N, CA, C and O atoms as CSV, one atom per row, in Angstrom:
chain,resi,resn,atom,element,x,y,z
A,1,MET,N,N,10.698,10.605,-28.291
A,1,MET,CA,C,10.421,9.905,-27.048
A,1,MET,C,C,11.500,8.855,-26.784
A,1,MET,O,O,11.902,8.638,-25.641
A,2,GLU,N,N,11.958,8.212,-27.850
A,2,GLU,CA,C,12.994,7.209,-27.662
A,2,GLU,C,C,14.279,7.847,-27.151
A,2,GLU,O,O,15.013,7.245,-26.368
A,3,MET,N,N,14.544,9.080,-27.605
A,3,MET,CA,C,15.748,9.778,-27.176
A,3,MET,C,C,15.699,10.065,-25.679
A,3,MET,O,O,16.722,9.981,-24.999
A,4,ILE,N,N,14.523,10.401,-25.160
A,4,ILE,CA,C,14.392,10.670,-23.728
A,4,ILE,C,C,14.617,9.389,-22.931
A,4,ILE,O,O,15.276,9.413,-21.891
A,5,LEU,N,N,14.080,8.284,-23.406
A,5,LEU,CA,C,14.290,7.018,-22.715
A,5,LEU,C,C,15.761,6.614,-22.724
A,5,LEU,O,O,16.276,6.098,-21.732
A,6,ILE,N,N,16.428,6.850,-23.839
A,6,ILE,CA,C,17.854,6.533,-23.917
A,6,ILE,C,C,18.649,7.423,-22.980
A,6,ILE,O,O,19.550,6.950,-22.287
A,7,LEU,N,N,18.319,8.731,-22.953
A,7,LEU,CA,C,19.022,9.663,-22.080
A,7,LEU,C,C,18.802,9.322,-20.602
A,7,LEU,O,O,19.743,9.346,-19.808
A,8,ALA,N,N,17.557,9.006,-20.241
A,8,ALA,CA,C,17.275,8.635,-18.849
A,8,ALA,C,C,18.006,7.348,-18.473
A,8,ALA,O,O,18.527,7.228,-17.364
A,9,SER,N,N,18.044,6.389,-19.393
A,9,SER,CA,C,18.761,5.141,-19.121
A,9,SER,C,C,20.252,5.391,-18.947
A,9,SER,O,O,20.882,4.795,-18.074
A,10,LEU,N,N,20.823,6.266,-19.770
A,10,LEU,CA,C,22.241,6.590,-19.645
A,10,LEU,C,C,22.552,7.265,-18.319
A,10,LEU,O,O,23.572,6.979,-17.692
A,11,VAL,N,N,21.665,8.163,-17.895
A,11,VAL,CA,C,21.872,8.837,-16.608
A,11,VAL,C,C,21.836,7.827,-15.472
A,11,VAL,O,O,22.674,7.865,-14.571
A,12,VAL,N,N,20.872,6.933,-15.515
A,12,VAL,CA,C,20.754,5.932,-14.449
A,12,VAL,C,C,21.967,4.998,-14.444
A,12,VAL,O,O,22.538,4.733,-13.386
A,13,PHE,N,N,22.360,4.504,-15.607
A,13,PHE,CA,C,23.506,3.593,-15.669
A,13,PHE,C,C,24.807,4.289,-15.285
A,13,PHE,O,O,25.659,3.694,-14.624
A,14,ALA,N,N,24.965,5.550,-15.700
A,14,ALA,CA,C,26.175,6.290,-15.335
A,14,ALA,C,C,26.237,6.513,-13.833
A,14,ALA,O,O,27.310,6.430,-13.236
A,15,THR,N,N,25.104,6.794,-13.224
A,15,THR,CA,C,25.080,6.998,-11.779
A,15,THR,C,C,25.410,5.708,-11.039
A,15,THR,O,O,26.167,5.716,-10.068
A,16,ILE,N,N,24.842,4.611,-11.500
A,16,ILE,CA,C,25.129,3.325,-10.864
A,16,ILE,C,C,26.605,2.964,-11.034
A,16,ILE,O,O,27.247,2.511,-10.086
A,17,PHE,N,N,27.141,3.162,-12.237
A,17,PHE,CA,C,28.541,2.830,-12.488
A,17,PHE,C,C,29.462,3.696,-11.627
A,17,PHE,O,O,30.418,3.192,-11.039
A,18,TYR,N,N,29.173,5.001,-11.553
A,18,TYR,CA,C,30.017,5.887,-10.766
A,18,TYR,C,C,29.915,5.552,-9.277
A,18,TYR,O,O,30.903,5.655,-8.550
A,19,GLY,N,N,28.739,5.158,-8.828
A,19,GLY,CA,C,28.591,4.732,-7.440
A,19,GLY,C,C,29.415,3.493,-7.136
A,19,GLY,O,O,30.029,3.394,-6.074
A,20,LEU,N,N,29.428,2.547,-8.070
A,20,LEU,CA,C,30.248,1.349,-7.880
A,20,LEU,C,C,31.736,1.691,-7.861
A,20,LEU,O,O,32.505,1.108,-7.096
A,21,VAL,N,N,32.137,2.643,-8.712
A,21,VAL,CA,C,33.537,3.074,-8.710
A,21,VAL,C,C,33.894,3.707,-7.366
A,21,VAL,O,O,34.963,3.444,-6.815
A,22,LEU,N,N,32.993,4.545,-6.840
A,22,LEU,CA,C,33.252,5.173,-5.543
A,22,LEU,C,C,33.309,4.147,-4.417
A,22,LEU,O,O,34.099,4.290,-3.484
A,23,ILE,N,N,32.480,3.120,-4.498
A,23,ILE,CA,C,32.510,2.076,-3.477
A,23,ILE,C,C,33.828,1.316,-3.549
A,23,ILE,O,O,34.417,0.995,-2.517
A,24,GLU,N,N,34.297,1.025,-4.770
A,24,GLU,CA,C,35.565,0.318,-4.933
A,24,GLU,C,C,36.737,1.131,-4.389
A,24,GLU,O,O,37.646,0.582,-3.767
A,25,LYS,N,N,36.710,2.442,-4.625
A,25,LYS,CA,C,37.788,3.304,-4.148
A,25,LYS,C,C,37.679,3.583,-2.648
A,25,LYS,O,O,38.646,4.015,-2.021
A,26,GLY,N,N,36.514,3.338,-2.084
A,26,GLY,CA,C,36.322,3.598,-0.661
A,26,GLY,C,C,36.132,5.069,-0.348
A,26,GLY,O,O,36.577,5.537,0.699
A,27,ILE,N,N,35.479,5.809,-1.237
A,27,ILE,CA,C,35.278,7.240,-1.040
A,27,ILE,C,C,33.868,7.493,-0.504
A,27,ILE,O,O,33.245,8.492,-0.864
A,28,GLY,N,N,33.368,6.619,0.335
A,28,GLY,CA,C,32.026,6.798,0.875
A,28,GLY,C,C,31.933,7.945,1.850
A,28,GLY,O,O,30.845,8.486,2.052
A,29,GLY,N,N,33.050,8.341,2.469
A,29,GLY,CA,C,33.002,9.389,3.474
A,29,GLY,C,C,33.249,10.778,2.927
A,29,GLY,O,O,33.206,11.745,3.687
A,30,ASP,N,N,33.507,10.912,1.632
A,30,ASP,CA,C,33.761,12.218,1.029
A,30,ASP,C,C,32.424,12.887,0.724
A,30,ASP,O,O,31.958,12.853,-0.414
A,31,ARG,N,N,31.812,13.488,1.726
A,31,ARG,CA,C,30.459,14.027,1.598
A,31,ARG,C,C,30.345,15.189,0.616
A,31,ARG,O,O,29.369,15.220,-0.133
A,32,PRO,N,N,31.271,16.147,0.565
A,32,PRO,CA,C,31.107,17.231,-0.418
A,32,PRO,C,C,31.120,16.722,-1.857
A,32,PRO,O,O,30.381,17.221,-2.705
A,33,ARG,N,N,31.957,15.735,-2.123
A,33,ARG,CA,C,32.009,15.175,-3.474
A,33,ARG,C,C,30.714,14.432,-3.802
A,33,ARG,O,O,30.224,14.507,-4.928
A,34,LEU,N,N,30.163,13.720,-2.827
A,34,LEU,CA,C,28.910,13.001,-3.061
A,34,LEU,C,C,27.749,13.972,-3.245
A,34,LEU,O,O,26.853,13.719,-4.051
A,35,LYS,N,N,27.756,15.089,-2.500
A,35,LYS,CA,C,26.698,16.092,-2.676
A,35,LYS,C,C,26.788,16.723,-4.061
A,35,LYS,O,O,25.764,16.969,-4.698
A,36,LYS,N,N,28.007,16.985,-4.530
A,36,LYS,CA,C,28.177,17.540,-5.859
A,36,LYS,C,C,27.690,16.557,-6.920
A,36,LYS,O,O,27.063,16.956,-7.902
A,37,LEU,N,N,27.976,15.283,-6.724
A,37,LEU,CA,C,27.506,14.255,-7.644
A,37,LEU,C,C,25.978,14.186,-7.662
A,37,LEU,O,O,25.371,14.055,-8.725
A,38,LEU,N,N,25.363,14.273,-6.487
A,38,LEU,CA,C,23.905,14.233,-6.410
A,38,LEU,C,C,23.291,15.445,-7.106
A,38,LEU,O,O,22.294,15.312,-7.816
A,39,ARG,N,N,23.874,16.618,-6.909
A,39,ARG,CA,C,23.355,17.822,-7.568
A,39,ARG,C,C,23.457,17.702,-9.088
A,39,ARG,O,O,22.516,18.047,-9.804
A,40,SER,N,N,24.588,17.218,-9.575
A,40,SER,CA,C,24.742,17.086,-11.029
A,40,SER,C,C,23.804,16.015,-11.586
A,40,SER,O,O,23.285,16.157,-12.693
A,41,ASN,N,N,23.588,14.953,-10.825
A,41,ASN,CA,C,22.663,13.910,-11.264
A,41,ASN,C,C,21.243,14.463,-11.351
A,41,ASN,O,O,20.528,14.203,-12.319
A,42,LEU,N,N,20.839,15.224,-10.337
A,42,LEU,CA,C,19.498,15.808,-10.354
A,42,LEU,C,C,19.366,16.864,-11.436
A,42,LEU,O,O,18.293,17.030,-12.015
A,43,ALA,N,N,20.457,17.586,-11.714
A,43,ALA,CA,C,20.415,18.611,-12.759
A,43,ALA,C,C,20.185,17.998,-14.131
A,43,ALA,O,O,19.664,18.671,-15.021
A,44,VAL,N,N,20.557,16.750,-14.324
A,44,VAL,CA,C,20.311,16.069,-15.595
A,44,VAL,C,C,19.002,15.298,-15.547
A,44,VAL,O,O,18.247,15.295,-16.519
A,45,PHE,N,N,18.726,14.643,-14.423
A,45,PHE,CA,C,17.583,13.740,-14.347
A,45,PHE,C,C,16.249,14.485,-14.323
A,45,PHE,O,O,15.305,14.075,-14.999
A,46,ILE,N,N,16.158,15.568,-13.560
A,46,ILE,CA,C,14.883,16.284,-13.441
A,46,ILE,C,C,14.457,16.892,-14.773
A,46,ILE,O,O,13.292,16.739,-15.139
A,47,PRO,N,N,15.335,17.578,-15.528
A,47,PRO,CA,C,14.881,18.047,-16.848
A,47,PRO,C,C,14.495,16.903,-17.791
A,47,PRO,O,O,13.604,17.061,-18.626
A,48,THR,N,N,15.151,15.772,-17.661
A,48,THR,CA,C,14.787,14.625,-18.498
A,48,THR,C,C,13.372,14.157,-18.188
A,48,THR,O,O,12.597,13.867,-19.099
A,49,ILE,N,N,13.039,14.085,-16.919
A,49,ILE,CA,C,11.687,13.672,-16.529
A,49,ILE,C,C,10.653,14.711,-16.966
A,49,ILE,O,O,9.571,14.352,-17.432
A,50,VAL,N,N,10.981,16.001,-16.818
A,50,VAL,CA,C,10.061,17.052,-17.253
A,50,VAL,C,C,9.838,16.957,-18.763
A,50,VAL,O,O,8.706,17.086,-19.230
A,51,ALA,N,N,10.899,16.734,-19.520
A,51,ALA,CA,C,10.746,16.587,-20.966
A,51,ALA,C,C,9.895,15.369,-21.309
A,51,ALA,O,O,9.105,15.413,-22.252
A,52,ALA,N,N,10.047,14.297,-20.564
A,52,ALA,CA,C,9.223,13.107,-20.808
A,52,ALA,C,C,7.750,13.420,-20.560
A,52,ALA,O,O,6.885,13.003,-21.331
A,53,PHE,N,N,7.465,14.156,-19.481
A,53,PHE,CA,C,6.075,14.526,-19.218
A,53,PHE,C,C,5.522,15.434,-20.303
A,53,PHE,O,O,4.377,15.271,-20.727
A,54,VAL,N,N,6.319,16.379,-20.750
A,54,VAL,CA,C,5.847,17.304,-21.777
A,54,VAL,C,C,5.534,16.557,-23.065
A,54,VAL,O,O,4.576,16.895,-23.761
A,55,LEU,N,N,6.322,15.557,-23.383
A,55,LEU,CA,C,6.093,14.823,-24.621
A,55,LEU,C,C,5.036,13.733,-24.494
A,55,LEU,O,O,4.366,13.407,-25.474
A,56,LEU,N,N,4.879,13.171,-23.314
A,56,LEU,CA,C,3.963,12.044,-23.168
A,56,LEU,C,C,2.561,12.443,-22.733
A,56,LEU,O,O,1.608,11.726,-23.039
A,57,VAL,N,N,2.401,13.564,-22.029
A,57,VAL,CA,C,1.088,13.953,-21.512
A,57,VAL,C,C,0.085,14.259,-22.621
A,57,VAL,O,O,-1.067,13.843,-22.499
A,58,PRO,N,N,0.452,14.961,-23.697
A,58,PRO,CA,C,-0.561,15.192,-24.740
A,58,PRO,C,C,-1.150,13.906,-25.315
A,58,PRO,O,O,-2.343,13.852,-25.611
A,59,GLY,N,N,-0.336,12.882,-25.473
A,59,GLY,CA,C,-0.865,11.601,-25.949
A,59,GLY,C,C,-1.799,10.956,-24.942
A,59,GLY,O,O,-2.798,10.345,-25.323
A,60,ALA,N,N,-1.486,11.086,-23.668
A,60,ALA,CA,C,-2.349,10.516,-22.641
A,60,ALA,C,C,-3.660,11.277,-22.549
A,60,ALA,O,O,-4.712,10.678,-22.326
A,61,VAL,N,N,-3.605,12.595,-22.718
A,61,VAL,CA,C,-4.826,13.396,-22.650
A,61,VAL,C,C,-5.733,13.081,-23.825
A,61,VAL,O,O,-6.947,12.965,-23.652
A,62,SER,N,N,-5.174,12.943,-25.002
A,62,SER,CA,C,-6.020,12.619,-26.155
A,62,SER,C,C,-6.598,11.218,-26.022
A,62,SER,O,O,-7.710,10.963,-26.483
A,63,ALA,N,N,-5.856,10.304,-25.397
A,63,ALA,CA,C,-6.390,8.961,-25.179
A,63,ALA,C,C,-7.480,8.983,-24.122
A,63,ALA,O,O,-8.412,8.181,-24.179
A,64,ALA,N,N,-7.377,9.894,-23.156
A,64,ALA,CA,C,-8.371,9.949,-22.086
A,64,ALA,C,C,-9.671,10.594,-22.538
A,64,ALA,O,O,-10.714,10.357,-21.927
A,65,THR,N,N,-9.639,11.397,-23.582
A,65,THR,CA,C,-10.861,12.054,-24.028
A,65,THR,C,C,-11.722,11.159,-24.903
A,65,THR,O,O,-12.878,11.491,-25.168
A,66,GLU,N,N,-11.192,10.044,-25.355
A,66,GLU,CA,C,-11.993,9.130,-26.148
A,66,GLU,C,C,-13.017,8.444,-25.249
A,66,GLU,O,O,-12.693,8.070,-24.121
A,67,PRO,N,N,-14.237,8.275,-25.727
A,67,PRO,CA,C,-15.264,7.663,-24.875
A,67,PRO,C,C,-14.978,6.181,-24.602
A,67,PRO,O,O,-14.597,5.425,-25.496
A,68,THR,N,N,-15.170,5.804,-23.365
A,68,THR,CA,C,-14.995,4.410,-22.963
A,68,THR,C,C,-16.260,3.957,-22.240
A,68,THR,O,O,-17.122,4.769,-21.904
A,69,GLY,N,N,-16.357,2.665,-22.010
A,69,GLY,CA,C,-17.525,2.134,-21.342
A,69,GLY,C,C,-17.371,2.052,-19.829
A,69,GLY,O,O,-18.213,1.451,-19.162
A,70,VAL,N,N,-16.315,2.644,-19.270
A,70,VAL,CA,C,-16.047,2.556,-17.845
A,70,VAL,C,C,-16.615,3.794,-17.154
A,70,VAL,O,O,-16.435,4.916,-17.627
A,71,ASN,N,N,-17.293,3.582,-16.045
A,71,ASN,CA,C,-17.850,4.676,-15.270
A,71,ASN,C,C,-16.777,5.230,-14.340
A,71,ASN,O,O,-16.316,4.529,-13.439
A,72,GLY,N,N,-16.381,6.473,-14.550
A,72,GLY,CA,C,-15.314,7.077,-13.758
A,72,GLY,C,C,-15.669,7.238,-12.294
A,72,GLY,O,O,-14.812,7.067,-11.427
A,73,LEU,N,N,-16.932,7.568,-12.003
A,73,LEU,CA,C,-17.336,7.740,-10.602
A,73,LEU,C,C,-17.301,6.414,-9.848
A,73,LEU,O,O,-17.031,6.388,-8.647
A,74,GLY,N,N,-17.568,5.334,-10.538
A,74,GLY,CA,C,-17.464,4.023,-9.901
A,74,GLY,C,C,-16.039,3.692,-9.523
A,74,GLY,O,O,-15.788,3.131,-8.456
A,75,LEU,N,N,-15.093,4.041,-10.401
A,75,LEU,CA,C,-13.682,3.814,-10.098
A,75,LEU,C,C,-13.224,4.689,-8.935
A,75,LEU,O,O,-12.446,4.253,-8.085
A,76,ILE,N,N,-13.717,5.932,-8.906
A,76,ILE,CA,C,-13.366,6.814,-7.786
A,76,ILE,C,C,-13.946,6.267,-6.490
A,76,ILE,O,O,-13.286,6.313,-5.452
A,77,ALA,N,N,-15.160,5.755,-6.533
A,77,ALA,CA,C,-15.786,5.197,-5.329
A,77,ALA,C,C,-15.019,3.983,-4.825
A,77,ALA,O,O,-14.836,3.816,-3.619
A,78,ALA,N,N,-14.573,3.138,-5.742
A,78,ALA,CA,C,-13.790,1.966,-5.337
A,78,ALA,C,C,-12.462,2.386,-4.726
A,78,ALA,O,O,-12.033,1.823,-3.719
A,79,ALA,N,N,-11.810,3.373,-5.331
A,79,ALA,CA,C,-10.533,3.852,-4.793
A,79,ALA,C,C,-10.731,4.495,-3.428
A,79,ALA,O,O,-9.929,4.281,-2.518
A,80,LEU,N,N,-11.781,5.272,-3.280
A,80,LEU,CA,C,-12.030,5.931,-1.985
A,80,LEU,C,C,-12.366,4.929,-0.895
A,80,LEU,O,O,-11.936,5.091,0.247
A,81,SER,N,N,-13.126,3.899,-1.228
A,81,SER,CA,C,-13.481,2.929,-0.189
A,81,SER,C,C,-12.245,2.186,0.299
A,81,SER,O,O,-12.103,1.950,1.499
A,82,THR,N,N,-11.358,1.819,-0.599
A,82,THR,CA,C,-10.126,1.153,-0.180
A,82,THR,C,C,-9.193,2.118,0.534
A,82,THR,O,O,-8.632,1.787,1.578
A,83,GLY,N,N,-9.026,3.318,-0.030
A,83,GLY,CA,C,-8.107,4.291,0.553
A,83,GLY,C,C,-8.521,4.755,1.932
A,83,GLY,O,O,-7.699,4.803,2.847
A,84,MET,N,N,-9.790,5.097,2.089
A,84,MET,CA,C,-10.262,5.580,3.400
A,84,MET,C,C,-10.237,4.464,4.436
A,84,MET,O,O,-9.926,4.702,5.603
A,85,ALA,N,N,-10.564,3.242,4.011
A,85,ALA,CA,C,-10.505,2.123,4.952
A,85,ALA,C,C,-9.073,1.852,5.386
A,85,ALA,O,O,-8.830,1.504,6.542
A,86,THR,N,N,-8.131,2.007,4.478
A,86,THR,CA,C,-6.734,1.794,4.823
A,86,THR,C,C,-6.218,2.877,5.753
A,86,THR,O,O,-5.452,2.590,6.673
A,87,ILE,N,N,-6.624,4.114,5.527
A,87,ILE,CA,C,-6.234,5.204,6.431
A,87,ILE,C,C,-6.816,4.962,7.819
A,87,ILE,O,O,-6.130,5.139,8.825
A,88,GLY,N,N,-8.084,4.558,7.870
A,88,GLY,CA,C,-8.706,4.248,9.158
A,88,GLY,C,C,-8.026,3.090,9.854
A,88,GLY,O,O,-7.869,3.094,11.075
A,89,THR,N,N,-7.623,2.097,9.077
A,89,THR,CA,C,-6.918,0.957,9.657
A,89,THR,C,C,-5.579,1.373,10.233
A,89,THR,O,O,-5.198,0.935,11.319
A,90,GLY,N,N,-4.867,2.213,9.508
A,90,GLY,CA,C,-3.576,2.683,10.014
A,90,GLY,C,C,-3.716,3.429,11.324
A,90,GLY,O,O,-2.930,3.227,12.249
A,91,TYR,N,N,-4.710,4.286,11.402
A,91,TYR,CA,C,-4.939,5.029,12.646
A,91,TYR,C,C,-5.358,4.086,13.781
A,91,TYR,O,O,-4.861,4.191,14.903
A,92,ALA,N,N,-6.269,3.175,13.476
A,92,ALA,CA,C,-6.772,2.269,14.519
A,92,ALA,C,C,-5.678,1.335,15.023
A,92,ALA,O,O,-5.556,1.117,16.229
A,93,VAL,N,N,-4.887,0.786,14.115
A,93,VAL,CA,C,-3.817,-0.115,14.542
A,93,VAL,C,C,-2.766,0.651,15.324
A,93,VAL,O,O,-2.184,0.119,16.269
A,94,GLY,N,N,-2.516,1.901,14.939
A,94,GLY,CA,C,-1.563,2.709,15.688
A,94,GLY,C,C,-2.006,2.939,17.116
A,94,GLY,O,O,-1.214,2.798,18.048
A,95,VAL,N,N,-3.266,3.292,17.292
A,95,VAL,CA,C,-3.785,3.564,18.638
A,95,VAL,C,C,-3.908,2.273,19.440
A,95,VAL,O,O,-3.431,2.193,20.572
A,96,VAL,N,N,-4.540,1.272,18.859
A,96,VAL,CA,C,-4.762,0.021,19.576
A,96,VAL,C,C,-3.442,-0.707,19.821
A,96,VAL,O,O,-3.239,-1.280,20.891
A,97,GLY,N,N,-2.547,-0.686,18.837
A,97,GLY,CA,C,-1.266,-1.372,18.998
A,97,GLY,C,C,-0.411,-0.771,20.085
A,97,GLY,O,O,0.209,-1.499,20.861
A,98,SER,N,N,-0.365,0.559,20.155
A,98,SER,CA,C,0.436,1.181,21.209
A,98,SER,C,C,-0.168,0.934,22.585
A,98,SER,O,O,0.553,0.710,23.557
A,99,ALA,N,N,-1.502,0.975,22.663
A,99,ALA,CA,C,-2.140,0.686,23.945
A,99,ALA,C,C,-1.931,-0.776,24.339
A,99,ALA,O,O,-1.713,-1.085,25.510
A,100,ALA,N,N,-1.999,-1.672,23.350
A,100,ALA,CA,C,-1.800,-3.089,23.640
A,100,ALA,C,C,-0.374,-3.359,24.089
A,100,ALA,O,O,-0.149,-4.170,24.987
A,101,LEU,N,N,0.581,-2.690,23.478
A,101,LEU,CA,C,1.974,-2.869,23.868
A,101,LEU,C,C,2.205,-2.394,25.300
A,101,LEU,O,O,2.922,-3.037,26.068
A,102,GLY,N,N,1.595,-1.271,25.650
A,102,GLY,CA,C,1.714,-0.794,27.028
A,102,GLY,C,C,1.052,-1.727,28.022
A,102,GLY,O,O,1.580,-1.950,29.112
A,103,ALA,N,N,-0.111,-2.281,27.655
A,103,ALA,CA,C,-0.814,-3.185,28.561
A,103,ALA,C,C,-0.059,-4.499,28.732
A,103,ALA,O,O,0.011,-5.040,29.835
A,104,VAL,N,N,0.506,-5.012,27.637
A,104,VAL,CA,C,1.233,-6.274,27.712
A,104,VAL,C,C,2.526,-6.101,28.504
A,104,VAL,O,O,2.963,-7.030,29.183
A,105,SER,N,N,3.138,-4.926,28.423
A,105,SER,CA,C,4.370,-4.712,29.190
A,105,SER,C,C,4.109,-4.723,30.699
A,105,SER,O,O,5.010,-5.006,31.489
A,106,GLU,N,N,2.876,-4.415,31.087
A,106,GLU,CA,C,2.536,-4.461,32.518
A,106,GLU,C,C,2.046,-5.834,32.957
A,106,GLU,O,O,2.333,-6.270,34.071
A,107,ASP,N,N,1.303,-6.522,32.078
A,107,ASP,CA,C,0.739,-7.824,32.445
A,107,ASP,C,C,0.803,-8.741,31.223
A,107,ASP,O,O,0.084,-8.524,30.247
A,108,ASP,N,N,1.657,-9.760,31.274
A,108,ASP,CA,C,1.860,-10.651,30.133
A,108,ASP,C,C,0.658,-11.549,29.846
A,108,ASP,O,O,0.551,-12.084,28.743
A,109,SER,N,N,-0.222,-11.723,30.779
A,109,SER,CA,C,-1.332,-12.664,30.600
A,109,SER,C,C,-2.416,-12.137,29.667
A,109,SER,O,O,-3.280,-12.916,29.263
A,110,ILE,N,N,-2.417,-10.864,29.305
A,110,ILE,CA,C,-3.481,-10.318,28.451
A,110,ILE,C,C,-3.041,-10.173,26.987
A,110,ILE,O,O,-3.663,-9.439,26.219
A,111,LEU,N,N,-1.978,-10.870,26.613
A,111,LEU,CA,C,-1.480,-10.776,25.240
A,111,LEU,C,C,-2.523,-11.244,24.235
A,111,LEU,O,O,-2.709,-10.592,23.207
A,112,GLY,N,N,-3.196,-12.331,24.494
A,112,GLY,CA,C,-4.199,-12.858,23.566
A,112,GLY,C,C,-5.350,-11.902,23.352
A,112,GLY,O,O,-5.824,-11.741,22.227
A,113,LYS,N,N,-5.809,-11.262,24.423
A,113,LYS,CA,C,-6.909,-10.298,24.300
A,113,LYS,C,C,-6.493,-9.096,23.466
A,113,LYS,O,O,-7.271,-8.602,22.649
A,114,THR,N,N,-5.271,-8.628,23.670
A,114,THR,CA,C,-4.838,-7.456,22.915
A,114,THR,C,C,-4.650,-7.782,21.442
A,114,THR,O,O,-4.892,-6.928,20.588
A,115,LEU,N,N,-4.220,-9.006,21.125
A,115,LEU,CA,C,-4.088,-9.393,19.723
A,115,LEU,C,C,-5.438,-9.432,19.022
A,115,LEU,O,O,-5.532,-9.142,17.829
A,116,ILE,N,N,-6.479,-9.787,19.759
A,116,ILE,CA,C,-7.827,-9.789,19.181
A,116,ILE,C,C,-8.238,-8.368,18.805
A,116,ILE,O,O,-8.818,-8.153,17.741
A,117,PHE,N,N,-7.945,-7.403,19.662
A,117,PHE,CA,C,-8.314,-6.018,19.371
A,117,PHE,C,C,-7.521,-5.473,18.180
A,117,PHE,O,O,-8.070,-4.743,17.355
A,118,VAL,N,N,-6.253,-5.816,18.086
A,118,VAL,CA,C,-5.446,-5.377,16.942
A,118,VAL,C,C,-5.974,-6.022,15.661
A,118,VAL,O,O,-6.029,-5.369,14.619
A,119,GLY,N,N,-6.362,-7.292,15.728
A,119,GLY,CA,C,-6.931,-7.977,14.563
A,119,GLY,C,C,-8.247,-7.369,14.125
A,119,GLY,O,O,-8.524,-7.286,12.928
A,120,LEU,N,N,-9.068,-6.939,15.088
A,120,LEU,CA,C,-10.322,-6.274,14.727
A,120,LEU,C,C,-10.051,-4.949,14.025
A,120,LEU,O,O,-10.763,-4.577,13.092
A,121,ALA,N,N,-9.028,-4.244,14.474
A,121,ALA,CA,C,-8.685,-2.983,13.819
A,121,ALA,C,C,-8.191,-3.226,12.400
A,121,ALA,O,O,-8.487,-2.434,11.505
A,122,GLU,N,N,-7.448,-4.299,12.177
A,122,GLU,CA,C,-6.963,-4.605,10.834
A,122,GLU,C,C,-8.087,-5.074,9.916
A,122,GLU,O,O,-7.957,-4.998,8.695
A,123,GLY,N,N,-9.154,-5.544,10.470
A,123,GLY,CA,C,-10.291,-5.983,9.666
A,123,GLY,C,C,-10.959,-4.860,8.902
A,123,GLY,O,O,-11.654,-5.109,7.917
A,124,ILE,N,N,-10.762,-3.627,9.340
A,124,ILE,CA,C,-11.367,-2.487,8.653
A,124,ILE,C,C,-10.874,-2.418,7.210
A,124,ILE,O,O,-11.656,-2.129,6.305
A,125,ALA,N,N,-9.598,-2.677,6.989
A,125,ALA,CA,C,-9.047,-2.628,5.627
A,125,ALA,C,C,-9.657,-3.710,4.757
A,125,ALA,O,O,-9.895,-3.487,3.570
A,126,ILE,N,N,-9.910,-4.865,5.322
A,126,ILE,CA,C,-10.512,-5.955,4.545
A,126,ILE,C,C,-11.927,-5.595,4.133
A,126,ILE,O,O,-12.348,-5.906,3.019
A,127,TYR,N,N,-12.674,-4.934,5.030
A,127,TYR,CA,C,-14.036,-4.514,4.680
A,127,TYR,C,C,-14.013,-3.501,3.533
A,127,TYR,O,O,-14.829,-3.586,2.616
A,128,GLY,N,N,-13.094,-2.557,3.580
A,128,GLY,CA,C,-12.983,-1.584,2.492
A,128,GLY,C,C,-12.615,-2.239,1.178
A,128,GLY,O,O,-13.130,-1.857,0.127
A,129,LEU,N,N,-11.728,-3.226,1.225
A,129,LEU,CA,C,-11.339,-3.946,0.022
A,129,LEU,C,C,-12.503,-4.738,-0.551
A,129,LEU,O,O,-12.682,-4.785,-1.768
A,130,ILE,N,N,-13.291,-5.358,0.310
A,130,ILE,CA,C,-14.461,-6.115,-0.159
A,130,ILE,C,C,-15.470,-5.186,-0.824
A,130,ILE,O,O,-16.037,-5.526,-1.863
A,131,ILE,N,N,-15.698,-4.012,-0.230
A,131,ILE,CA,C,-16.638,-3.051,-0.822
A,131,ILE,C,C,-16.134,-2.591,-2.184
A,131,ILE,O,O,-16.917,-2.480,-3.128
A,132,SER,N,N,-14.822,-2.320,-2.297
A,132,SER,CA,C,-14.306,-1.880,-3.594
A,132,SER,C,C,-14.406,-2.979,-4.636
A,132,SER,O,O,-14.667,-2.691,-5.804
A,133,ILE,N,N,-14.204,-4.228,-4.245
A,133,ILE,CA,C,-14.366,-5.343,-5.185
A,133,ILE,C,C,-15.815,-5.459,-5.627
A,133,ILE,O,O,-16.090,-5.742,-6.793
A,134,MET,N,N,-16.743,-5.241,-4.703
A,134,MET,CA,C,-18.162,-5.280,-5.069
A,134,MET,C,C,-18.510,-4.136,-6.026
A,134,MET,O,O,-19.280,-4.329,-6.967
A,135,ILE,N,N,-17.947,-2.949,-5.788
A,135,ILE,CA,C,-18.205,-1.825,-6.683
A,135,ILE,C,C,-17.643,-2.098,-8.067
A,135,ILE,O,O,-18.310,-1.850,-9.072
A,136,LEU,N,N,-16.411,-2.613,-8.124
A,136,LEU,CA,C,-15.813,-2.921,-9.416
A,136,LEU,C,C,-16.555,-4.035,-10.142
A,136,LEU,O,O,-16.571,-4.072,-11.372
A,137,GLY,N,N,-17.166,-4.940,-9.390
A,137,GLY,CA,C,-17.950,-6.010,-10.018
A,137,GLY,C,C,-19.207,-5.477,-10.676
A,137,GLY,O,O,-19.701,-6.081,-11.628
A,138,LYS,N,N,-19.736,-4.367,-10.199
A,138,LYS,CA,C,-20.951,-3.787,-10.785
A,138,LYS,C,C,-20.669,-2.919,-12.000
A,138,LYS,O,O,-21.595,-2.591,-12.741
A,139,LEU,N,N,-19.413,-2.536,-12.228
A,139,LEU,CA,C,-19.099,-1.646,-13.359
A,139,LEU,C,C,-19.188,-2.373,-14.670
A,139,LEU,O,O,-18.955,-1.777,-15.722
């Protein structure tokens, strides 16, 4: 495992060093050379990451099978309440924000009202976060 970490660190440092050399030389516009560099970097980095997963996953699986006092469904419920509330907030702010921007562009006097509606849409995420904190408090 240490060898994989050393290899990944060497790949990252070599890429950073070579990028700095290219910046110093001013070869930022040589796109075929940069594409070749990216391909070679990925050809080394991706197998390194796959090897890390192959070596590290069995240890994580054996650690996960040991009994713990944490309720897994409670953790899933907390994650879902935060995640779904955040998705809903993103959709609501997108719809309300675009409508508010269009309304304000026509009439500047309604800016305060539109900010209230955008704030109400953002409140959905806070409610989801509060519910997840309450769920985690019961575990």
